[in-house]
Phi, psi and omega in degrees: 000323179295320180293320177296318178299321178296321179296321181295321179296319180295316180299315180297320182292334180280331183282338182295311179298326181296319179293325182291342182279350179297134180292153176293154180237141174261119189251222189298141177249130180238143177253122184239172175081183182266177180297331182275341182216079184276139174235135178243121180254125179246113182280143178229159182278351181189191181288126178229162179241096183287153174237124187234156176203151176259126181240156180241163175070060001276167181291132181197156173249128181250127178239117179257144178240088180297139178080004183246152178247155177293139175275170182295336183266003183281120185222153168284151182208144173270130186249298183053051176235115183061228181276354183268113181276309186200167177231129177242147183205152177170179178282118182267325178213153185250323186229091000282159184289140175220122173260133185244136173239127183242128176257109179278131186242153172276329177218156179301148179226145167279154184206159174232149180239130178235126181250132172243188184295322186236019179196157172235129183245129174249127178249118181262149176207149180298152178274134179298153181305129180081358181267177178232156179294125179233089181295150179234075183293159184296312183294129182303329183288348184241035184288339179260143179295141178285148179293152177288123181284140177291155179302143178294131182294340183268003180217134176217112179242125180232149179219116184214127180054040177080001182253128183251139174232138177230121174235113184220144178222106180059043175251145181293147178300325180299317180293321179295313180295322179296321179289323175298318178299318181293319184286319186269338185079004180286154176273115181233115176275107184286120186286153176298138181100340182292335180284352180253359183257116177271139182230162171228126184209148175220091190233148176085182005286138179198168176308144188304319182294323178293318181295315179295323178298318177296323180294322188265344178300131182086356178277182180268017183244136164279149181214146176228132180250141177240129181191198178212198182054048177057040174086003183274333183259133179254122177252327184204142175233126180249118181244143176214150180288135180297000000 
């Protein structure tokens, strides 16, 4: 019995490090508070270090979770509460993994980020007259807002009057789909592996569903589009690996 007990202790001690190696997950997003004091809670499977920035054109707050993967409950959602229009989320990069959550705004907002063991909380508030948005992210090293990056010269995605254009040269499919999602407002679940596939395309202007179909035809992904107006409007794109 003593020998068996020793074996059990050894087995348990070996299983703990294996569980600890599981990557963190970014899970369900909840919108709390009133229109004047909105709070966004992002649940995580463990301790994470978010990186946030305020971007313009259009106004949005971007929160990245390095080393984390999207959880099964992570979804895009339409909010329309106060200055918060919608929330988009998905896997932005794979190697190393980065999960991105984007808060689309009607006007710039000042915000604070608070991280706990199993959640990240963003508190939004209006900017005082004559002021500028000054985000206060949780990590001390990121207390100043990051500069707005110029558009990548190798990618140009435009959406106007229901017509979508995609011009890309050696840009990952994940970045193109994320930009299409931002421009059109459609819900697009970016599939795993898309961040490692470089594409070249010169498509449109044409209805969004036609352009995306041309982009994905011949790829390794099955796709289903949801929309209305006889196929001209794109509301959702569902992609899966063949």
